SEMI-413667 format. One record per residue (C-alpha): x, y, z. Coordinates in steps of 0.02 Angstrom, whole numbers. Example, Ala and Ser with C-alpha at 12.3 -4.5 7.8 and 13.67 -1.06 7.14 Angstrom:
<rs>
r x = 615 | y = -225 | z = 390
r x = 684 | y = -53 | z = 357
</rs>
This chain:
<rs>
r x = 50 | y = 7680 | z = 6796
r x = 121 | y = 7788 | z = 6931
r x = 117 | y = 7648 | z = 7058
r x = 192 | y = 7525 | z = 6936
r x = 332 | y = 7645 | z = 6894
r x = 371 | y = 7673 | z = 7076
r x = 371 | y = 7488 | z = 7105
r x = 492 | y = 7458 | z = 6962
r x = 601 | y = 7598 | z = 7021
r x = 604 | y = 7527 | z = 7195
r x = 646 | y = 7353 | z = 7129
r x = 787 | y = 7422 | z = 7022
r x = 861 | y = 7518 | z = 7168
r x = 859 | y = 7363 | z = 7276
r x = 948 | y = 7261 | z = 7145
r x = 1077 | y = 7397 | z = 7122
r x = 1105 | y = 7406 | z = 7308
r x = 1122 | y = 7218 | z = 7319
r x = 1250 | y = 7218 | z = 7178
r x = 1346 | y = 7358 | z = 7261
r x = 1349 | y = 7265 | z = 7427
r x = 1409 | y = 7106 | z = 7340
r x = 1545 | y = 7204 | z = 7253
r x = 1602 | y = 7279 | z = 7418
r x = 1603 | y = 7106 | z = 7496
r x = 1710 | y = 7038 | z = 7355
r x = 1831 | y = 7182 | z = 7374
r x = 1842 | y = 7149 | z = 7561
r x = 1868 | y = 6963 | z = 7529
r x = 2005 | y = 7000 | z = 7401
r x = 2089 | y = 7122 | z = 7519
r x = 2083 | y = 6996 | z = 7662
r x = 2150 | y = 6860 | z = 7547
r x = 2289 | y = 6975 | z = 7489
r x = 2334 | y = 7018 | z = 7668
r x = 2336 | y = 6833 | z = 7713
r x = 2449 | y = 6793 | z = 7564
r x = 2565 | y = 6936 | z = 7611
r x = 2569 | y = 6872 | z = 7790
r x = 2611 | y = 6697 | z = 7729
r x = 2746 | y = 6767 | z = 7615
r x = 2825 | y = 6865 | z = 7759
r x = 2809 | y = 6715 | z = 7875
r x = 2896 | y = 6604 | z = 7746
r x = 3031 | y = 6735 | z = 7726
r x = 3060 | y = 6743 | z = 7914
r x = 3066 | y = 6553 | z = 7924
r x = 3196 | y = 6548 | z = 7785
r x = 3300 | y = 6682 | z = 7869
r x = 3293 | y = 6585 | z = 8033
r x = 3346 | y = 6426 | z = 7942
r x = 3486 | y = 6521 | z = 7856
r x = 3552 | y = 6583 | z = 8024
r x = 3541 | y = 6407 | z = 8095
r x = 3635 | y = 6335 | z = 7947
r x = 3770 | y = 6467 | z = 7966
r x = 3787 | y = 6422 | z = 8150
r x = 3807 | y = 6237 | z = 8115
r x = 3921 | y = 6269 | z = 7967
r x = 4040 | y = 6359 | z = 8084
r x = 4055 | y = 6203 | z = 8193
r x = 4207 | y = 6091 | z = 8167
r x = 4122 | y = 5921 | z = 8162
r x = 4253 | y = 5834 | z = 8056
r x = 4132 | y = 5770 | z = 7923
r x = 4161 | y = 5847 | z = 7752
r x = 4015 | y = 5755 | z = 7671
r x = 3888 | y = 5819 | z = 7797
r x = 3958 | y = 5995 | z = 7788
r x = 3941 | y = 5989 | z = 7597
r x = 3758 | y = 5939 | z = 7616
r x = 3728 | y = 6082 | z = 7737
r x = 3808 | y = 6201 | z = 7612
r x = 3690 | y = 6135 | z = 7476
r x = 3538 | y = 6169 | z = 7587
r x = 3608 | y = 6341 | z = 7625
r x = 3609 | y = 6379 | z = 7438
r x = 3429 | y = 6317 | z = 7421
r x = 3372 | y = 6429 | z = 7563
r x = 3459 | y = 6577 | z = 7482
r x = 3371 | y = 6544 | z = 7316
r x = 3200 | y = 6530 | z = 7402
r x = 3232 | y = 6695 | z = 7491
r x = 3271 | y = 6780 | z = 7326
r x = 3112 | y = 6709 | z = 7248
r x = 3006 | y = 6768 | z = 7395
r x = 3073 | y = 6944 | z = 7375
r x = 3011 | y = 6952 | z = 7195
r x = 2846 | y = 6855 | z = 7206
r x = 2687 | y = 6960 | z = 7211
r x = 2568 | y = 6949 | z = 7359
r x = 2427 | y = 6907 | z = 7239
r x = 2517 | y = 6757 | z = 7165
r x = 2435 | y = 6628 | z = 7277
r x = 2497 | y = 6477 | z = 7178
r x = 2679 | y = 6534 | z = 7180
r x = 2671 | y = 6570 | z = 7367
r x = 2592 | y = 6399 | z = 7397
r x = 2730 | y = 6315 | z = 7295
r x = 2865 | y = 6408 | z = 7389
r x = 2785 | y = 6360 | z = 7556
r x = 2782 | y = 6178 | z = 7503
r x = 2965 | y = 6185 | z = 7453
r x = 3003 | y = 6273 | z = 7617
r x = 2925 | y = 6126 | z = 7710
r x = 3036 | y = 6003 | z = 7615
r x = 3193 | y = 6104 | z = 7654
r x = 3140 | y = 6118 | z = 7837
r x = 3122 | y = 5928 | z = 7852
r x = 3288 | y = 5896 | z = 7766
r x = 3372 | y = 6027 | z = 7874
r x = 3302 | y = 5948 | z = 8033
r x = 3381 | y = 5782 | z = 7983
r x = 3549 | y = 5864 | z = 7947
r x = 3544 | y = 5960 | z = 8111
r x = 3506 | y = 5799 | z = 8204
r x = 3659 | y = 5720 | z = 8122
r x = 3767 | y = 5871 | z = 8162
r x = 3710 | y = 5870 | z = 8344
r x = 3746 | y = 5684 | z = 8355
r x = 3920 | y = 5707 | z = 8282
r x = 3950 | y = 5856 | z = 8395
r x = 3906 | y = 5752 | z = 8548
r x = 4017 | y = 5611 | z = 8487
r x = 4159 | y = 5734 | z = 8456
r x = 4137 | y = 5809 | z = 8629
r x = 4141 | y = 5635 | z = 8704
r x = 4296 | y = 5591 | z = 8603
r x = 4379 | y = 5754 | z = 8651
r x = 4340 | y = 5721 | z = 8833
r x = 4407 | y = 5545 | z = 8818
r x = 4561 | y = 5608 | z = 8725
r x = 4591 | y = 5741 | z = 8858
r x = 4568 | y = 5610 | z = 8993
r x = 4684 | y = 5490 | z = 8903
r x = 4810 | y = 5629 | z = 8873
r x = 4806 | y = 5672 | z = 9058
r x = 4832 | y = 5489 | z = 9104
r x = 4975 | y = 5474 | z = 8979
r x = 5055 | y = 5633 | z = 9046
r x = 5035 | y = 5569 | z = 9223
r x = 5108 | y = 5400 | z = 9175
r x = 5251 | y = 5486 | z = 9083
r x = 5286 | y = 5597 | z = 9233
r x = 5286 | y = 5444 | z = 9347
r x = 5401 | y = 5351 | z = 9227
r x = 5519 | y = 5500 | z = 9216
r x = 5519 | y = 5513 | z = 9405
r x = 5557 | y = 5327 | z = 9418
r x = 5699 | y = 5348 | z = 9294
r x = 5766 | y = 5494 | z = 9397
r x = 5746 | y = 5397 | z = 9559
r x = 5833 | y = 5247 | z = 9481
r x = 5974 | y = 5358 | z = 9418
r x = 5994 | y = 5435 | z = 9591
r x = 5990 | y = 5263 | z = 9671
r x = 6113 | y = 5194 | z = 9543
r x = 6229 | y = 5341 | z = 9573
r x = 6215 | y = 5315 | z = 9760
r x = 6254 | y = 5130 | z = 9740
r x = 6399 | y = 5168 | z = 9625
r x = 6466 | y = 5298 | z = 9745
r x = 6448 | y = 5176 | z = 9889
r x = 6544 | y = 5048 | z = 9786
r x = 6684 | y = 5170 | z = 9744
r x = 6847 | y = 5155 | z = 9836
r x = 6895 | y = 5304 | z = 9943
r x = 7075 | y = 5356 | z = 9912
r x = 7176 | y = 5489 | z = 10001
r x = 7345 | y = 5555 | z = 9946
r x = 7448 | y = 5544 | z = 10105
r x = 7604 | y = 5623 | z = 10031
r x = 7694 | y = 5671 | z = 9871
r x = 7883 | y = 5670 | z = 9887
r x = 8025 | y = 5708 | z = 9767
r x = 8174 | y = 5594 | z = 9802
r x = 8356 | y = 5582 | z = 9750
r x = 8445 | y = 5423 | z = 9696
r x = 8467 | y = 5369 | z = 9878
r x = 8283 | y = 5389 | z = 9916
r x = 8306 | y = 5548 | z = 10016
r x = 8182 | y = 5690 | z = 9995
r x = 8254 | y = 5830 | z = 9889
r x = 8183 | y = 5987 | z = 9811
r x = 8332 | y = 6028 | z = 9699
r x = 8270 | y = 6005 | z = 9521
r x = 8435 | y = 5932 | z = 9460
r x = 8447 | y = 5803 | z = 9600
r x = 8270 | y = 5734 | z = 9590
r x = 8269 | y = 5557 | z = 9519
r x = 8092 | y = 5500 | z = 9566
r x = 7923 | y = 5560 | z = 9625
r x = 7839 | y = 5453 | z = 9759
r x = 7651 | y = 5463 | z = 9785
r x = 7588 | y = 5378 | z = 9943
r x = 7405 | y = 5328 | z = 9944
r x = 7287 | y = 5267 | z = 10077
r x = 7145 | y = 5159 | z = 10013
r x = 6999 | y = 5152 | z = 10133
r x = 6901 | y = 5001 | z = 10191
r x = 6741 | y = 4973 | z = 10090
r x = 6642 | y = 4812 | z = 10106
r x = 6523 | y = 4862 | z = 9965
r x = 6662 | y = 4890 | z = 9838
r x = 6703 | y = 4754 | z = 9713
r x = 6856 | y = 4660 | z = 9773
r x = 6992 | y = 4582 | z = 9667
r x = 7138 | y = 4639 | z = 9562
r x = 7137 | y = 4823 | z = 9517
r x = 7252 | y = 4945 | z = 9430
r x = 7295 | y = 5114 | z = 9505
r x = 7332 | y = 5246 | z = 9373
r x = 7415 | y = 5411 | z = 9418
r x = 7429 | y = 5563 | z = 9307
r x = 7559 | y = 5697 | z = 9346
r x = 7545 | y = 5858 | z = 9248
r x = 7685 | y = 5984 | z = 9239
r x = 7663 | y = 6172 | z = 9267
r x = 7639 | y = 6191 | z = 9079
r x = 7495 | y = 6063 | z = 9092
r x = 7593 | y = 5933 | z = 8992
r x = 7584 | y = 5755 | z = 9057
r x = 7738 | y = 5676 | z = 9134
r x = 7752 | y = 5512 | z = 9040
r x = 7886 | y = 5396 | z = 8974
r x = 7776 | y = 5328 | z = 8833
r x = 7633 | y = 5418 | z = 8743
r x = 7551 | y = 5248 | z = 8712
r x = 7523 | y = 5223 | z = 8899
r x = 7336 | y = 5255 | z = 8909
r x = 7180 | y = 5196 | z = 9001
r x = 6994 | y = 5219 | z = 8976
r x = 6906 | y = 5361 | z = 9066
r x = 6729 | y = 5424 | z = 9029
r x = 6726 | y = 5344 | z = 8858
r x = 6897 | y = 5408 | z = 8804
r x = 7076 | y = 5348 | z = 8819
r x = 7191 | y = 5464 | z = 8914
r x = 7375 | y = 5451 | z = 8958
r x = 7449 | y = 5407 | z = 9127
r x = 7617 | y = 5438 | z = 9210
r x = 7627 | y = 5278 | z = 9313
r x = 7523 | y = 5131 | z = 9367
r x = 7521 | y = 4989 | z = 9492
r x = 7422 | y = 4828 | z = 9501
r x = 7353 | y = 4782 | z = 9672
r x = 7236 | y = 4654 | z = 9750
r x = 7098 | y = 4741 | z = 9847
r x = 7006 | y = 4640 | z = 9978
r x = 6893 | y = 4777 | z = 10042
r x = 7010 | y = 4819 | z = 10184
r x = 7111 | y = 4974 | z = 10220
r x = 7282 | y = 4975 | z = 10137
r x = 7427 | y = 5091 | z = 10096
r x = 7519 | y = 5096 | z = 9929
r x = 7666 | y = 5198 | z = 9866
r x = 7694 | y = 5220 | z = 9679
r x = 7854 | y = 5288 | z = 9604
r x = 7883 | y = 5387 | z = 9446
r x = 8064 | y = 5379 | z = 9385
r x = 8116 | y = 5551 | z = 9324
r x = 8219 | y = 5545 | z = 9165
r x = 8171 | y = 5715 | z = 9094
r x = 8206 | y = 5893 | z = 9143
r x = 8083 | y = 5956 | z = 9273
r x = 8016 | y = 6133 | z = 9272
r x = 7993 | y = 6244 | z = 9422
r x = 7812 | y = 6274 | z = 9471
r x = 7660 | y = 6178 | z = 9533
r x = 7624 | y = 5999 | z = 9476
r x = 7453 | y = 5920 | z = 9488
r x = 7420 | y = 5737 | z = 9532
r x = 7264 | y = 5635 | z = 9495
r x = 7226 | y = 5457 | z = 9552
r x = 7110 | y = 5338 | z = 9457
r x = 7045 | y = 5163 | z = 9500
r x = 6911 | y = 5067 | z = 9402
r x = 6893 | y = 5213 | z = 9283
r x = 6846 | y = 5334 | z = 9423
r x = 6943 | y = 5491 | z = 9472
r x = 6963 | y = 5466 | z = 9659
r x = 7092 | y = 5589 | z = 9725
r x = 7186 | y = 5747 | z = 9678
r x = 7338 | y = 5835 | z = 9748
r x = 7483 | y = 5945 | z = 9699
r x = 7662 | y = 5986 | z = 9741
r x = 7775 | y = 6133 | z = 9699
r x = 7957 | y = 6136 | z = 9645
r x = 8054 | y = 6297 | z = 9660
</rs>
Protein backbone atom coordinates (compact mmCIF):
# COMPACT_ATOMS: atom_id res chain seq x y z
CA UNK A 1 0.00 0.00 0.00
CA UNK A 2 2.80 2.34 0.79
CA UNK A 3 4.45 1.80 -2.57
CA UNK A 4 1.16 2.18 -4.40
CA UNK A 5 0.41 5.42 -2.57
CA UNK A 6 3.81 6.81 -3.39
CA UNK A 7 3.36 5.84 -7.00
CA UNK A 8 -0.02 7.57 -7.18
CA UNK A 9 1.37 10.60 -5.48
CA UNK A 10 4.24 10.73 -7.92
CA UNK A 11 1.88 10.35 -10.89
CA UNK A 12 -0.37 13.12 -9.59
CA UNK A 13 2.56 15.48 -9.09
CA UNK A 14 3.76 14.85 -12.63
CA UNK A 15 0.36 15.59 -14.07
CA UNK A 16 0.10 18.75 -12.02
CA UNK A 17 3.52 19.85 -13.18
CA UNK A 18 2.61 19.13 -16.79
CA UNK A 19 -0.58 21.17 -16.47
CA UNK A 20 1.31 24.01 -14.88
CA UNK A 21 3.91 24.00 -17.67
CA UNK A 22 1.15 23.98 -20.31
CA UNK A 23 -0.54 26.88 -18.57
CA UNK A 24 2.72 28.85 -18.52
CA UNK A 25 3.24 28.08 -22.21
CA UNK A 26 -0.24 29.33 -23.05
CA UNK A 27 0.37 32.51 -21.07
CA UNK A 28 3.64 33.05 -22.93
CA UNK A 29 1.93 32.40 -26.26
CA UNK A 30 -0.87 34.84 -25.40
CA UNK A 31 1.64 37.45 -24.31
CA UNK A 32 3.65 37.01 -27.51
CA UNK A 33 0.48 37.19 -29.57
CA UNK A 34 -0.59 40.32 -27.74
CA UNK A 35 2.78 41.92 -28.30
CA UNK A 36 2.62 41.03 -32.00
CA UNK A 37 -0.88 42.52 -32.29
CA UNK A 38 0.27 45.67 -30.51
CA UNK A 39 3.27 45.88 -32.86
CA UNK A 40 0.99 45.50 -35.86
CA UNK A 41 -1.35 48.15 -34.47
CA UNK A 42 1.53 50.61 -33.96
CA UNK A 43 2.95 49.76 -37.38
CA UNK A 44 -0.44 50.42 -39.00
CA UNK A 45 -0.69 53.68 -37.09
CA UNK A 46 2.75 54.79 -38.27
CA UNK A 47 1.87 53.83 -41.87
CA UNK A 48 -1.32 55.89 -41.66
CA UNK A 49 0.53 58.87 -40.22
CA UNK A 50 3.11 58.64 -43.02
CA UNK A 51 0.30 58.48 -45.60
CA UNK A 52 -1.40 61.43 -43.95
CA UNK A 53 1.79 63.50 -44.20
CA UNK A 54 2.23 62.48 -47.84
CA UNK A 55 -1.36 63.44 -48.65
CA UNK A 56 -0.86 66.81 -46.96
CA UNK A 57 2.27 67.38 -49.04
CA UNK A 58 0.51 66.60 -52.32
CA UNK A 59 -2.60 68.55 -51.31
CA UNK A 60 -0.42 71.65 -50.95
CA UNK A 61 0.70 71.34 -54.59
CA UNK A 62 -1.04 73.49 -57.19
CA UNK A 63 -1.69 70.90 -59.89
CA UNK A 64 -4.72 72.60 -61.41
CA UNK A 65 -7.03 69.58 -61.18
CA UNK A 66 -9.95 70.10 -58.80
CA UNK A 67 -11.34 66.57 -59.29
CA UNK A 68 -8.08 64.88 -58.34
CA UNK A 69 -7.60 67.19 -55.37
CA UNK A 70 -11.13 66.30 -54.18
CA UNK A 71 -10.25 62.59 -54.38
CA UNK A 72 -7.08 63.18 -52.37
CA UNK A 73 -9.12 65.03 -49.77
CA UNK A 74 -11.51 62.05 -49.57
CA UNK A 75 -8.59 59.67 -48.95
CA UNK A 76 -7.25 62.09 -46.36
CA UNK A 77 -10.54 61.81 -44.46
CA UNK A 78 -10.42 57.99 -44.66
CA UNK A 79 -6.90 57.94 -43.25
CA UNK A 80 -8.00 60.21 -40.41
CA UNK A 81 -10.90 57.90 -39.55
CA UNK A 82 -8.61 54.83 -39.57
CA UNK A 83 -6.19 56.60 -37.25
CA UNK A 84 -8.99 57.39 -34.81
CA UNK A 85 -10.14 53.75 -34.88
CA UNK A 86 -6.61 52.47 -34.25
CA UNK A 87 -6.33 54.71 -31.20
CA UNK A 88 -9.39 53.08 -29.60
CA UNK A 89 -8.99 49.42 -30.70
CA UNK A 90 -7.62 47.03 -28.07
CA UNK A 91 -4.40 45.12 -28.68
CA UNK A 92 -6.26 41.87 -28.02
CA UNK A 93 -8.86 42.50 -30.73
CA UNK A 94 -7.09 40.53 -33.43
CA UNK A 95 -10.04 40.56 -35.86
CA UNK A 96 -10.47 44.34 -35.66
CA UNK A 97 -6.75 44.91 -36.17
CA UNK A 98 -6.77 42.52 -39.13
CA UNK A 99 -9.75 44.37 -40.66
CA UNK A 100 -8.06 47.72 -40.18
CA UNK A 101 -4.84 46.39 -41.76
CA UNK A 102 -6.81 45.16 -44.76
CA UNK A 103 -8.52 48.52 -45.14
CA UNK A 104 -5.13 50.20 -44.75
CA UNK A 105 -3.84 48.14 -47.69
CA UNK A 106 -6.77 49.28 -49.86
CA UNK A 107 -6.18 52.93 -48.98
CA UNK A 108 -2.45 52.52 -49.65
CA UNK A 109 -3.10 51.12 -53.14
CA UNK A 110 -5.62 53.85 -53.95
CA UNK A 111 -3.25 56.50 -52.64
CA UNK A 112 -0.40 55.16 -54.77
CA UNK A 113 -2.58 55.57 -57.87
CA UNK A 114 -3.53 59.12 -56.90
CA UNK A 115 0.08 60.03 -56.16
CA UNK A 116 1.11 58.64 -59.54
CA UNK A 117 -1.51 60.85 -61.18
CA UNK A 118 -0.41 63.89 -59.16
CA UNK A 119 3.24 63.30 -60.08
CA UNK A 120 2.27 62.95 -63.73
CA UNK A 121 0.27 66.18 -63.64
CA UNK A 122 3.06 67.90 -61.78
CA UNK A 123 5.57 66.89 -64.46
CA UNK A 124 3.16 68.04 -67.17
CA UNK A 125 2.64 71.34 -65.37
CA UNK A 126 6.38 71.83 -64.99
CA UNK A 127 6.83 71.12 -68.69
CA UNK A 128 4.02 73.53 -69.58
CA UNK A 129 5.45 76.18 -67.26
CA UNK A 130 8.86 75.75 -68.85
CA UNK A 131 7.31 75.96 -72.32
CA UNK A 132 5.25 78.98 -71.26
CA UNK A 133 8.33 80.68 -69.82
CA UNK A 134 10.24 79.87 -72.97
CA UNK A 135 7.40 81.13 -75.15
CA UNK A 136 7.05 84.24 -72.99
CA UNK A 137 10.77 84.91 -73.36
CA UNK A 138 10.52 84.48 -77.13
CA UNK A 139 7.47 86.77 -77.27
CA UNK A 140 9.24 89.37 -75.15
CA UNK A 141 12.31 89.12 -77.36
CA UNK A 142 10.17 89.41 -80.50
CA UNK A 143 8.29 92.36 -78.98
CA UNK A 144 11.55 94.07 -78.07
CA UNK A 145 12.85 93.50 -81.61
CA UNK A 146 9.60 94.82 -83.09
CA UNK A 147 9.69 97.88 -80.82
CA UNK A 148 13.29 98.48 -81.79
CA UNK A 149 12.37 98.17 -85.47
CA UNK A 150 9.54 100.65 -84.93
CA UNK A 151 11.96 103.04 -83.23
CA UNK A 152 14.56 102.55 -85.96
CA UNK A 153 11.91 103.12 -88.62
CA UNK A 154 10.72 106.25 -86.82
CA UNK A 155 14.29 107.55 -86.60
CA UNK A 156 14.87 106.72 -90.27
CA UNK A 157 11.57 108.30 -91.28
CA UNK A 158 12.42 111.41 -89.30
CA UNK A 159 15.85 111.52 -90.91
CA UNK A 160 14.30 111.14 -94.37
CA UNK A 161 11.71 113.79 -93.59
CA UNK A 162 14.38 116.14 -92.30
CA UNK A 163 16.49 115.49 -95.36
CA UNK A 164 13.45 116.30 -97.52
CA UNK A 165 12.71 119.53 -95.64
CA UNK A 166 13.65 122.79 -97.27
CA UNK A 167 16.25 124.86 -95.44
CA UNK A 168 15.18 128.48 -95.10
CA UNK A 169 17.12 131.41 -93.71
CA UNK A 170 15.71 134.84 -92.93
CA UNK A 171 18.17 137.17 -94.61
CA UNK A 172 16.54 140.36 -93.40
CA UNK A 173 13.41 141.90 -91.91
CA UNK A 174 12.88 145.54 -92.91
CA UNK A 175 10.22 148.12 -92.10
CA UNK A 176 9.60 150.37 -95.12
CA UNK A 177 7.77 153.62 -95.84
CA UNK A 178 5.50 154.24 -98.83
CA UNK A 179 8.54 154.86 -101.09
CA UNK A 180 10.16 151.60 -100.12
CA UNK A 181 12.79 153.22 -97.94
CA UNK A 182 13.71 151.62 -94.63
CA UNK A 183 12.17 153.50 -91.70
CA UNK A 184 11.88 152.83 -87.98
CA UNK A 185 9.34 155.57 -87.22
CA UNK A 186 6.15 153.79 -86.20
CA UNK A 187 3.90 156.32 -87.91
CA UNK A 188 5.77 156.21 -91.24
CA UNK A 189 5.98 152.42 -91.64
CA UNK A 190 3.69 151.20 -94.42
CA UNK A 191 5.03 147.64 -94.96
CA UNK A 192 7.19 144.94 -93.45
CA UNK A 193 9.50 143.10 -95.87
CA UNK A 194 10.85 139.67 -95.00
CA UNK A 195 13.63 138.43 -97.28
CA UNK A 196 14.18 134.66 -97.35
CA UNK A 197 16.86 132.44 -98.79
CA UNK A 198 15.68 128.95 -99.71
CA UNK A 199 18.53 126.48 -99.93
CA UNK A 200 19.23 123.91 -102.61
CA UNK A 201 17.88 120.45 -101.75
CA UNK A 202 17.74 117.68 -104.35
CA UNK A 203 15.89 115.34 -101.98
CA UNK A 204 13.05 117.78 -101.29
CA UNK A 205 9.80 117.44 -103.18
CA UNK A 206 9.74 119.96 -106.01
CA UNK A 207 6.74 121.80 -107.38
CA UNK A 208 4.44 124.60 -106.34
CA UNK A 209 4.59 125.52 -102.67
CA UNK A 210 3.14 128.16 -100.40
CA UNK A 211 5.26 130.15 -97.98
CA UNK A 212 3.34 131.23 -94.87
CA UNK A 213 4.72 133.89 -92.52
CA UNK A 214 3.40 134.72 -89.07
CA UNK A 215 4.29 138.05 -87.46
CA UNK A 216 3.40 138.44 -83.81
CA UNK A 217 3.29 141.80 -82.08
CA UNK A 218 4.95 142.54 -78.71
CA UNK A 219 1.64 141.67 -77.04
CA UNK A 220 1.80 138.24 -78.81
CA UNK A 221 -1.21 139.08 -81.01
CA UNK A 222 -0.91 138.07 -84.66
CA UNK A 223 -0.58 140.75 -87.32
CA UNK A 224 -3.29 139.81 -89.78
CA UNK A 225 -5.74 141.50 -92.12
CA UNK A 226 -8.26 138.66 -91.96
CA UNK A 227 -8.84 136.20 -89.08
CA UNK A 228 -9.99 133.60 -91.61
CA UNK A 229 -6.51 133.43 -93.15
CA UNK A 230 -5.32 130.09 -91.75
CA UNK A 231 -3.23 127.05 -92.72
CA UNK A 232 -2.77 123.58 -91.27
CA UNK A 233 0.07 122.98 -88.82
CA UNK A 234 0.49 119.88 -86.61
CA UNK A 235 -3.14 118.89 -86.97
CA UNK A 236 -4.54 122.36 -86.25
CA UNK A 237 -5.38 125.43 -88.27
CA UNK A 238 -3.46 128.56 -87.27
CA UNK A 239 -3.51 132.09 -88.65
CA UNK A 240 -0.90 133.70 -90.89
CA UNK A 241 0.09 137.29 -91.61
CA UNK A 242 1.10 136.85 -95.27
CA UNK A 243 1.77 134.18 -97.83
CA UNK A 244 3.36 133.69 -101.24
CA UNK A 245 3.08 130.90 -103.79
CA UNK A 246 6.34 129.80 -105.42
CA UNK A 247 7.62 127.08 -107.72
CA UNK A 248 10.51 125.23 -106.10
CA UNK A 249 12.82 123.25 -108.38
CA UNK A 250 15.25 122.07 -105.74
CA UNK A 251 17.63 124.93 -106.43
CA UNK A 252 18.72 127.83 -104.26
CA UNK A 253 16.41 130.84 -104.51
CA UNK A 254 15.64 134.14 -102.78
CA UNK A 255 12.15 135.46 -102.05
CA UNK A 256 10.87 138.65 -100.45
CA UNK A 257 7.36 138.79 -98.99
CA UNK A 258 5.64 142.03 -97.99
CA UNK A 259 3.08 142.69 -95.30
CA UNK A 260 1.10 145.92 -95.88
CA UNK A 261 0.66 147.73 -92.58
CA UNK A 262 -2.80 149.20 -92.14
CA UNK A 263 -3.00 149.06 -88.35
CA UNK A 264 -1.27 150.88 -85.55
CA UNK A 265 2.06 149.28 -84.65
CA UNK A 266 3.29 149.02 -81.09
CA UNK A 267 6.81 149.62 -79.89
CA UNK A 268 8.67 146.50 -78.84
CA UNK A 269 9.97 143.24 -80.28
CA UNK A 270 8.10 141.38 -83.04
CA UNK A 271 8.64 137.71 -83.79
CA UNK A 272 8.62 136.17 -87.27
CA UNK A 273 8.04 132.51 -88.19
CA UNK A 274 8.32 130.94 -91.65
CA UNK A 275 6.39 127.79 -92.70
CA UNK A 276 6.53 125.67 -95.88
CA UNK A 277 4.76 122.32 -96.41
CA UNK A 278 3.39 122.48 -92.87
CA UNK A 279 6.88 122.67 -91.33
CA UNK A 280 8.23 125.54 -89.20
CA UNK A 281 11.52 126.29 -90.95
CA UNK A 282 12.85 129.62 -89.71
CA UNK A 283 12.42 132.18 -86.94
CA UNK A 284 13.55 135.76 -86.48
CA UNK A 285 12.59 139.01 -84.80
CA UNK A 286 12.83 142.76 -85.15
CA UNK A 287 12.35 145.62 -82.71
CA UNK A 288 10.55 148.93 -83.14
CA UNK A 289 11.29 151.74 -80.74
